[in-house]
C-alpha positions as CSV (number, residue, x, y, z in Angstrom):
1,M,0.0,0.0,0.0
2,S,1.3,3.4,-0.9
3,L,2.1,6.0,1.7
4,T,-0.7,8.2,0.5
5,A,-3.2,5.4,0.8
6,R,-2.0,4.5,4.3
7,I,-2.4,8.1,5.4
8,L,-5.9,8.3,4.0
9,L,-6.9,5.1,5.6
10,S,-5.5,6.3,9.0
11,M,-7.6,9.5,8.6
12,V,-10.8,7.6,7.9
13,A,-10.2,5.3,10.9
14,A,-9.4,8.2,13.2
15,V,-12.6,10.1,12.2
16,V,-14.8,7.0,12.7
17,L,-13.2,5.8,15.9
18,G,-12.8,9.3,17.3
19,K,-16.5,10.2,16.7
20,I,-17.6,6.9,18.3
21,T,-15.3,7.5,21.3
22,H,-16.7,11.0,21.7
23,E,-20.3,9.7,21.7
24,V,-19.4,6.9,24.2
25,L,-17.7,9.4,26.6
26,A,-20.8,11.6,26.5
27,L,-23.0,8.8,28.0
28,P,-23.9,9.8,31.6
29,D,-24.0,6.2,32.9
30,L,-20.7,5.1,31.3
31,N,-18.7,2.7,33.5
32,E,-15.8,4.7,35.1
33,T,-13.2,2.1,34.1
34,I,-14.2,2.3,30.5
35,R,-14.2,6.1,30.7
36,F,-10.7,6.1,32.2
37,I,-9.4,3.8,29.5
38,L,-11.0,5.7,26.6
39,D,-10.3,9.3,27.9
40,D,-7.3,9.2,30.2
41,V,-5.3,6.3,28.8
42,L,-6.0,6.5,25.0
43,S,-7.3,10.0,24.0
44,A,-5.6,12.2,26.5
45,G,-2.8,9.8,27.1
46,L,-1.3,7.5,24.4
47,F,-2.6,9.2,21.3
48,T,-2.0,12.7,22.6
49,L,1.6,11.7,23.3
50,I,2.1,10.2,19.8
51,G,0.6,13.2,18.2
52,K,2.8,15.6,20.1
53,I,5.9,13.6,19.3
54,F,5.0,13.5,15.6
55,I,4.5,17.3,15.4
56,A,7.7,17.9,17.3
57,S,9.6,15.6,15.0
58,L,8.3,17.6,12.0
59,K,9.1,20.9,13.5
60,V,12.6,20.0,14.6
61,L,13.5,19.5,10.9
62,V,12.0,22.9,9.7
63,V,14.9,25.3,10.6
64,P,17.8,23.0,9.6
65,L,16.0,22.0,6.4
66,V,15.2,25.5,5.4
67,F,18.6,26.9,6.3
68,V,20.7,24.2,4.7
69,S,18.6,23.8,1.6
70,L,18.4,27.5,1.0
71,V,22.2,27.9,1.5
72,C,22.8,25.1,-1.0
73,G,20.3,26.6,-3.5
74,V,21.8,30.1,-3.4
75,C,25.5,29.2,-3.3
76,H,25.2,27.0,-6.3
77,L,23.4,29.6,-8.4
78,S,25.4,30.2,-11.6
79,D,24.0,33.8,-11.8
80,Q,23.4,35.1,-8.3
81,S,21.9,38.3,-9.6
82,S,18.9,36.2,-10.7
83,L,18.0,35.8,-7.0
84,G,16.4,39.2,-7.0
85,W,14.0,38.4,-9.8
86,M,13.1,35.1,-8.3
87,S,12.3,36.8,-5.0
88,L,10.1,39.4,-6.7
89,R,8.3,36.7,-8.8
90,T,7.6,34.6,-5.7
91,I,6.4,37.4,-3.4
92,G,4.3,38.9,-6.2
93,L,2.5,35.7,-6.9
94,Y,1.8,35.1,-3.2
95,L,0.3,38.6,-2.8
96,V,-1.8,38.1,-6.0
97,T,-3.2,34.8,-4.8
98,T,-3.9,36.2,-1.4
99,S,-5.8,39.2,-2.8
100,I,-7.8,36.9,-5.0
101,A,-8.6,34.7,-2.0
102,I,-9.9,37.5,0.2
103,S,-11.9,39.0,-2.7
104,L,-13.6,35.7,-3.5
105,A,-14.4,35.2,0.2
106,L,-16.0,38.6,0.7
107,A,-18.0,38.2,-2.5
108,A,-19.3,34.8,-1.6
109,A,-20.1,35.7,2.0
110,T,-22.0,38.8,0.9
111,L,-24.0,36.8,-1.7
112,V,-24.8,33.9,0.6
113,G,-25.3,35.9,3.8
114,P,-24.3,33.1,6.4
115,G,-24.7,35.5,9.3
116,V,-28.1,37.0,8.4
117,G,-30.6,36.4,11.1
118,A,-28.0,34.8,13.5
119,N,-28.5,37.5,16.1
120,M,-25.7,36.3,18.4
121,Q,-24.3,39.6,19.6
122,S,-25.3,39.3,23.2
123,E,-23.2,36.3,24.3
124,A,-19.9,36.7,22.5
125,V,-16.7,37.2,24.6
126,Y,-13.2,37.3,23.1
127,S,-10.0,39.0,24.2
128,A,-7.9,40.1,21.2
129,P,-4.1,40.0,21.4
130,E,-2.2,43.1,20.5
131,A,-1.2,43.2,16.9
132,V,2.3,43.9,15.8
133,P,2.7,47.2,13.8
134,F,3.4,46.6,10.1
135,L,6.6,48.6,10.1
136,D,7.9,46.5,13.0
137,V,7.0,43.4,10.9
138,L,9.1,44.6,8.1
139,A,12.0,45.6,10.3
140,N,11.9,42.2,12.1
141,I,12.5,40.4,8.8
142,F,16.2,41.2,9.2
143,P,17.9,39.3,12.0
144,S,20.1,40.9,14.6
145,N,21.0,37.5,16.1
146,P,20.6,34.6,13.5
147,F,21.0,32.0,16.2
148,Q,18.2,33.4,18.2
149,A,16.1,33.5,15.0
150,M,16.8,29.7,14.6
151,V,16.0,28.9,18.2
152,E,12.7,30.9,18.0
153,G,11.8,29.5,14.6
154,N,11.5,33.0,13.0
155,M,11.5,31.8,9.4
156,L,11.7,35.1,7.7
157,Q,14.9,35.9,9.6
158,V,16.3,32.4,8.9
159,I,15.6,32.8,5.2
160,V,17.4,36.2,5.0
161,F,20.4,34.9,6.9
162,A,20.6,31.7,4.8
163,M,20.5,33.8,1.6
164,L,23.4,36.0,2.9
165,V,25.4,32.9,3.8
166,G,24.7,31.3,0.4
167,L,25.7,34.5,-1.5
168,A,28.9,34.7,0.5
169,I,29.8,31.0,-0.1
170,G,29.1,31.4,-3.9
171,R,31.6,34.3,-4.0
172,A,34.3,32.9,-1.7
173,G,36.2,30.9,-4.4
174,V,37.9,27.6,-3.5
175,E,37.1,28.0,0.2
176,G,33.4,28.6,-0.6
177,E,33.4,25.4,-2.8
178,R,34.6,23.3,0.1
179,V,32.0,24.8,2.5
180,G,29.3,24.4,-0.2
181,K,30.0,20.7,-0.5
182,H,29.5,20.2,3.2
183,F,26.1,21.9,3.0
184,S,25.2,19.7,0.1
185,D,26.1,16.6,2.2
186,W,24.0,17.9,5.1
187,N,21.1,18.6,2.7
188,E,21.1,14.9,1.6
189,V,21.2,13.7,5.3
190,I,18.3,16.0,6.3
191,M,16.2,15.0,3.3
192,K,16.8,11.3,4.3
193,M,15.4,12.2,7.7
194,V,12.3,13.6,6.2
195,G,11.8,10.5,4.1
196,M,12.2,8.4,7.2
197,L,9.7,10.5,9.1
198,M,7.1,10.3,6.3
199,Q,6.9,6.5,6.8
200,L,5.6,7.2,10.3
201,A,3.0,9.7,9.1
202,P,0.0,7.3,9.2
203,Y,0.4,6.8,13.0
204,G,0.9,10.5,13.7
205,V,-2.1,11.5,11.5
206,F,-4.3,8.9,13.2
207,S,-3.3,10.1,16.7
208,L,-3.9,13.8,15.9
209,L,-7.3,13.3,14.4
210,F,-8.5,10.7,16.9
211,T,-7.5,13.0,19.9
212,L,-9.3,16.0,18.3
213,L,-12.6,14.2,17.5
214,A,-12.6,12.2,20.7
215,S,-12.3,15.3,22.9
216,K,-14.4,17.8,20.9
217,G,-16.5,15.9,18.5
218,L,-17.7,18.1,15.6
219,G,-18.3,21.1,17.8
220,P,-21.3,23.5,17.3
221,V,-21.6,22.6,13.7
222,E,-25.4,22.9,13.4
223,E,-25.5,26.6,14.6
224,L,-22.7,27.6,12.1
225,I,-23.5,25.3,9.2
226,A,-24.1,28.2,6.8
227,Y,-20.8,29.8,7.8
228,M,-18.9,26.5,7.5
229,L,-20.4,25.6,4.1
230,T,-19.7,29.1,2.7
231,L,-16.1,29.0,3.9
232,I,-15.5,25.5,2.7
233,G,-17.0,26.3,-0.7
234,V,-14.7,29.3,-1.2
235,L,-11.7,27.2,-0.1
236,L,-12.6,24.5,-2.7
237,V,-13.1,27.1,-5.5
238,H,-9.7,28.8,-4.7
239,G,-7.9,25.5,-4.4
240,L,-9.5,23.6,-7.3
241,V,-10.2,26.5,-9.8
242,V,-7.9,29.5,-9.1
243,Y,-4.7,27.6,-8.5
244,P,-5.1,25.3,-11.6
245,L,-5.9,28.3,-13.8
246,I,-2.7,30.1,-12.7
247,L,-0.6,27.0,-13.1
248,K,-2.1,26.2,-16.5
249,L,-1.8,29.8,-17.8
250,L,1.7,30.4,-16.6
251,T,3.3,27.0,-17.3
252,R,1.0,25.0,-19.7
253,L,1.6,22.0,-17.5
254,P,-1.1,19.4,-16.9
255,V,-3.0,20.2,-13.6
256,K,-4.1,16.6,-12.9
257,I,-0.5,15.5,-12.3
258,F,0.1,18.3,-9.9
259,F,-2.9,17.4,-7.7
260,R,-2.1,13.7,-7.8
261,K,1.4,14.3,-6.6
262,M,0.2,16.8,-4.0
263,W,-2.3,14.5,-2.4
264,S,-0.1,13.1,0.4
265,V,1.1,16.6,1.3
266,Q,-2.5,17.9,1.5
267,L,-3.3,15.0,3.9
268,F,-0.3,15.9,6.0
269,A,-1.4,19.6,6.1
270,F,-5.0,18.6,6.9
271,S,-3.9,16.5,9.9
272,T,-1.4,18.9,11.4
273,A,-3.2,22.2,10.6
274,S,0.2,23.8,10.4
275,S,2.0,25.0,7.2
276,S,5.3,25.1,9.1
277,A,5.0,21.6,10.5
278,T,4.2,20.3,6.9
279,L,7.1,22.3,5.4
280,P,9.7,19.4,5.3
281,V,7.1,17.2,3.5
282,T,6.2,20.0,1.1
283,I,9.9,20.6,0.2
284,H,10.6,16.9,-0.2
285,N,7.5,16.5,-2.5
286,A,8.3,19.5,-4.6
287,E,11.9,18.5,-5.3
288,E,11.4,14.7,-5.6
289,R,8.1,14.5,-7.3
290,L,7.2,17.9,-8.9
291,G,10.7,18.5,-10.2
292,V,11.2,21.9,-8.6
293,G,14.9,22.8,-8.3
294,T,16.5,23.2,-4.9
295,K,17.2,26.9,-5.4
296,V,13.5,27.6,-5.9
297,A,12.0,25.1,-3.5
298,S,14.3,26.1,-0.6
299,F,13.3,29.7,-1.0
300,A,9.7,29.8,-2.3
301,L,8.3,27.1,0.0
302,P,9.6,28.4,3.4
303,L,8.6,31.9,2.4
304,G,5.1,30.6,1.4
305,A,4.7,28.8,4.7
306,T,5.3,32.2,6.4
307,I,3.5,34.8,4.2
308,N,1.2,32.8,1.9
309,M,-2.0,32.4,3.9
310,D,-4.7,32.2,1.2
311,G,-6.8,29.8,3.3
312,T,-6.5,32.1,6.3
313,A,-7.4,35.1,4.1
314,I,-10.5,33.3,2.9
315,M,-11.5,32.6,6.5
316,Q,-11.0,36.3,7.4
317,G,-13.2,37.4,4.5
318,V,-16.0,35.1,5.3
319,A,-15.7,35.6,9.0
320,T,-15.7,39.4,8.7
321,A,-18.9,39.3,6.6
322,F,-20.5,36.7,8.9
323,I,-19.7,38.7,12.0
324,A,-21.0,42.0,10.4
325,Q,-24.2,40.2,9.4
326,A,-24.6,38.6,12.8
327,F,-24.2,41.9,14.6
328,G,-26.5,43.7,12.1
329,I,-23.7,46.0,10.9
330,D,-23.6,47.1,7.2
331,L,-20.1,47.3,5.6
332,T,-19.5,49.8,2.8
333,L,-17.5,49.2,-0.4
334,G,-14.6,51.1,1.3
335,D,-14.8,48.8,4.3
336,Y,-14.5,45.8,2.0
337,L,-11.5,47.3,0.2
338,L,-9.9,47.9,3.6
339,V,-10.5,44.3,4.6
340,I,-8.8,43.1,1.4
341,A,-5.8,45.3,2.0
342,T,-5.5,44.6,5.7
343,A,-5.9,40.8,5.3
344,T,-3.3,40.7,2.5
345,I,-0.7,42.8,4.5
346,A,-1.5,40.8,7.7
347,S,-0.5,37.6,5.9
348,I,3.1,38.8,5.8
349,G,5.0,37.8,9.0
350,T,2.1,35.6,10.2
351,A,3.5,32.4,11.6
352,G,2.2,29.2,10.0
353,V,0.9,27.6,13.2
354,P,-2.6,26.4,14.2
355,G,-5.1,29.1,15.2
356,V,-3.0,32.1,14.1
357,G,-5.8,33.2,11.7
358,L,-7.9,34.3,14.7
359,I,-5.1,36.8,15.7
360,T,-5.0,38.4,12.3
361,L,-8.8,38.3,12.1
362,A,-8.9,40.5,15.2
363,M,-6.7,43.0,13.3
364,V,-9.0,43.0,10.3
365,L,-12.1,43.5,12.4
366,Q,-10.6,46.4,14.3
367,Q,-9.7,48.1,11.0
368,V,-13.4,48.2,9.9
369,G,-14.9,48.9,13.3
370,L,-16.4,45.5,13.9
371,P,-16.6,44.0,17.5
372,V,-13.7,41.7,18.1
373,E,-15.9,39.7,20.5
374,G,-17.5,38.3,17.3
375,I,-14.6,35.9,17.0
376,A,-16.0,33.9,19.9
377,L,-18.9,33.0,17.6
378,I,-16.7,30.9,15.3
379,I,-14.1,29.5,17.7
380,G,-16.0,26.3,18.1
381,V,-15.5,25.2,14.5
382,D,-12.3,27.0,13.7
383,R,-10.0,24.0,14.5
384,L,-11.7,21.8,11.9
385,L,-11.8,24.6,9.3
386,D,-8.1,25.4,10.1
387,M,-7.2,21.9,8.8
388,I,-8.9,22.6,5.5
389,R,-7.3,26.0,5.2
390,T,-3.8,24.6,5.8
391,A,-4.3,22.1,3.0
392,V,-5.2,25.0,0.7
393,N,-2.2,27.0,1.9
394,V,0.4,24.3,1.1
395,T,-1.2,23.6,-2.3
396,G,-0.7,27.3,-3.1
397,D,2.9,27.2,-1.9
398,A,3.6,24.3,-4.1
399,M,1.8,25.8,-7.1
400,V,3.8,29.0,-6.8
401,S,7.1,27.1,-6.5
402,V,6.3,25.2,-9.7
403,V,5.5,28.4,-11.6
404,V,8.6,30.2,-10.3
405,A,10.8,27.2,-11.1
406,D,9.4,27.1,-14.6
407,A,10.1,30.8,-15.1
408,E,13.6,30.4,-13.7
409,G,14.4,27.4,-15.8
410,A,14.8,25.3,-12.7
411,L,11.9,22.9,-13.3
412,D,12.6,19.3,-14.3
413,R,9.6,18.9,-16.6
414,N,10.3,15.2,-17.2
415,R,10.1,14.5,-13.5
416,Y,6.9,16.6,-13.2
417,L,5.3,14.7,-16.1
418,S,6.4,11.3,-15.1
419,D,3.9,9.1,-13.4
420,K,6.7,6.7,-12.4
421,V,8.3,9.2,-10.0
422,Q,8.0,7.9,-6.5
423,E,9.1,9.3,-3.2
424,K,12.9,9.0,-3.1
425,H,12.9,7.6,0.4
426,G,9.6,5.8,0.2
């Protein structure tokens, strides 16, 4: 059985068993021994531990993988001046897709009206964290202490430092060649570690989903079904229509192959709900299966995991319209334009971790004068929706990496087109 099939099977098993466990634990006359085994030993014990170890194992590879692979990609560039154009292409594409995402979300939510008649304004309570000023976000891209940036997992600072190191190695002559070979060796070792970890993915995926569903069930789905369906609908349109159109228009490559080779990465992203945790798998898949060159994959994908939050932007658009409708507040065209601009800018510097969209949503709501307390209305279902959003985010990251690699002449089209390409370490 292929790795993708095993991950999918583990997800189905986790959903079924997790839902059954949640229903059993809700029984008032349940035997205490059974409750202890299901809740304390399995859900909150064994499977929670396995899930945490799995996420930690993914995250521990993120910084070394990004740093080493990006140094390798930059130092081996035959023309280092092309790095500037590659950066502009990548950032430009990310901003364009995010703008499209938030625009689609606002249009769909305004048309459907998921919050009309909800009348929930009296019970909402939410304390918004303080947002970081945009100028500080830009200034913080440049590290004052690269080792601290690595320890804290500040990916933008790690990317900048890795690019500087790679540029210096590429210009250091014979000494730089020796150092570059060491980085190439380390890159192979780290990619091997990623391949090894991917074989354990079905167990980690099962544990994460089982724990979530056993403890929380499906949440207050019935009360927010219109909001959920609207959000999921826009996510599907963006992921299955917008991305394929951009890929087809800019590369003329077949879209079906892209989605078939992205399936396992999307399952990873869905189960972890974290673009950063999925990053090692995304880079491995882009290089080994999609044919994206290291110099592009090591730059575009870590950058995308940090600033490309199309799924989160869609959530912010739908949630903003939903909260406005639920509180009976009309938004003007100027308010909608402000939401688009704020959500796009807020995606820059936003960490790719679960739940971060709620923090940036607070910033968006404050910009258009909506009550931040409205976020409490959607918290109950946000974890489930966050999983879908993350799958869309990593799909967008990979799509942009393919487009940029094609434009830079760093795409192995034969590897992309070949159905025979398997995971190198699988």
